N, C-alpha and C positions, 0 to 999 in steps of 0.2 A: 452127976452129968440125972439130964429127970429119967426121969421115970417110965416117959411116952417113950424114950425113943435109945433105940439098944444099938449096939457098936456095930450093928452087920449098915447101919441105914447109913449113920457118920463118918462110916469105910467109904461107902458108899457114894458121899457125896465130899468125900475130900478131894475129887481131880480136880474140882469146881474150885477150889480156893488156894490156890498157890502160896505158899508164906516159908521164909527164911529154916523154918523145924515146923518139926513133922505135932508135934504140943500146940503150935500156934493154927496151922492149916488145922489142929480138930478141934479149936477153941472154934474160929470159924463156920466148919461143917457144919458145931453142933449148935451154933448160935441162928442160922441162916436157915438150919432145920423145922428151930423153935419157931422164928418168924414165921415162917411157913406154916404153920402148923395151927397159929395163930391170928394171918392173915386166911384161911379156912374155914378155921368158926368163925370167924364173921361173918367172910361169906355167906356159910349158913345162917345164922341167926337174918342174914336179911334177903333171905329167902333168892339170892343169887345160880340163880342155871348157868350153864357153859353156855356159851356163844363161838366161838371161835371165826378169825378173823378168815375170809375166806381171799382178803390179798395180798394175809400177811405173808413176809419172804418166809419163813419154816411155819411150814404149820403147831399151831401151840392145840398143847394138849387140854385135860377138862379142866385140873387143878391152874394152869394160868390161864385159861380165858376167866374162870372165877375169880379170883386174884387180879388181874385188867376190872374188871368189870368193878369190881368192888371200890378200886386205884381213880376207876374216873367217876364214881356215886361218891366218894367224900374226900377229894382231893381238887381244893378248888385251889388257884392263884392271880392274884392280880396283877392284866396285863402288863406289860414290858410298854413307858411309859418312852416318847423320844427325850426327855428326857434325862435320864435312867441311859440307856444309849448314846447319847453325849455324853457325861457323867462318866459311865466305865471306856470312851474311847480316850476322853481325857487321860484317865487315869493312865488307860496302859499303850498310851502313841503308841511305841517302838513297836511294839507285838504287828502293828496294822503298814505292815515296808512292805513289796515285794522282793523279791530275793534277789543277792546278785548274783548275776550274770557273767558266766565266762565263757573265753570263748579259746580254746584249751586243745592242744594234742597232747600225745605218748606212744611211749616204747614201753610194748611189755614183755617183760624176761620173766617166761612165767615158767613155777616152782611150787615144787608138793614143799609149801612153808612149817608142814610136824616133820621134816626128817631133815636133818641139817645136811646128810650125805647129797640133800637134790638142792638141798640153798643154798649150799660153797658154790660151786660153779657156776650156779644162778647170779649170786650175787659180785663171783667176779667177771662173768661174765657185762652184765648189769657200768658194775664198774669201769670196766674197756671202756666199751661205750661214751661212757657217760666223758671219760681223757677226750676220745676222739672225739664230741662235740664241743669241750670247751676249746677245742683248736680252731674248729672248724662248726660253729652253726649252724652252717649253710651247709650242714650234711644232715638234717635233722629226718625229713621226710624221706628217701635215700637212706635213710639208716635203718627208720623204721618200716620202708616196706620188704627188709631182705634180714631184720632178725626180727620185729613184733609179733608176738604170737595172737595178738586177738585182729581180728577182723579189721579193725581202725588201716593196720599197718598197710595193707593196699591199696586207701587215701595218706599214704604221706601218714599219719598214725591221727587224725585231726581229727578231733574229739564233738566238732561246733557247738552250740552254744548247750552248757550245763548252767547248773546249778548244786549246790552241793548235793543239794539229795540225789540228783545222778551217778555222784559217786563214792568210792569209801570216804570216812571221813578222814582218814591220812590224804588221800592226793585235795580232800577239800578242804583242809588244815592248809595244807602248803600253796593250795592255789591261790591259798588268800592272806598270804605272805609275801606270796611273791611278785616284783612291779611287774608289767605285761612289756613286753618285748623283749622277753628272758628265758633263760634256757637253766632248772633247777640244777647249782650245782651234784648232786649226790643224789642217788635210786633213792627213792623212797619205797618201803617193807608196805606188804600189804597184804591181807590173808593168801592173791592171789600168786607174789611173787614182786620183781622188782621193776619198777616204775620209772622210767626219763619222759620225765614231764618239763612240754613248753608251756608260758603261756602268750598269748597274742594279746590278748585283750579284757579289759573285764566291767564290768560296764554294773556303778554300785547300783545297792538297792533306793528306794525312792518309797516317800509316805505314798499313801491309798488317803481320796480323801472320804468324806466321814460315809456323805453319800455315796459308797460304792462300799463301806463292808455294815452301812446299817443291817440289812437284815442277819447276817451271820451275825450282829452283838446282839441282835433282838431275839434270835434263838439258841443266842448260847446263854442271854438271861430269862431266856420260859423254863429253857432247861434244867437253871440250875436253884432258880423258885420250885418249880414241882419237885424236886431230887429231896429239897430241904423244906420241905409241907409232907413230903411220903415218911423222912424222914423222922419228923414231929410226927407224924401220925403214926407209924409202926410203935412208935412211945410209948400208946396211947393201949399199945394191944400188949405188950412184953417190954421189957427190961435188957429186952436183947439189948438195943442201939445205945443202952447205957452204960454197958459195959466194960469195963476198957480194953485196950486190946495186950496184952501180955509185955514184959518188957526186950526188945530183941538183943 
């Protein structure tokens, strides 16, 4: 460990560098402090005084302001061309799609899923409702009003139009596998309890035109180029960026 860094300073920095092991987090924290010290030393040599930005979401400290000014002075990246944007668009075409939309309904049998004593009766009740729905699919709205623990139960369980991001991963996966107009034959467990699902309609995602995502792509490429340049600049000040991560 560098003589300029105390164990107390590294321990205080640990919270900002989560890792699988304390050893890995310790090494990350140490490297971060060494890099910070190198940047501040370079800011001193350049005679850069703190000039905190007034419109920053979070007020900068004096050291943060000096480091930002140093990077603004020393890092230059070429602007991103239209050709660069189109090439990125072509390489990652699948990323630029609207998400699938689901029109669905559910009945929630709520339970404390951490307790088997709570899970068991909820699971049995959900299985009972699933049997009723198998015999009478048209009873879904009534059963939702009578049994669902979700506020949507008052509307017959309807969730409106949703995407995978609006629901838990378990529900999203099941909706993606269901055919429109069907009810899932088995209750779906989530952290909230057991769900009976009905999929009314699905609208698959569609490709977005380049013009709709050009600005997003340009911002992404600019940020990536800046980060690459920042790492290269840091490597000229310290060997921090050249160190290998410990094996997981």
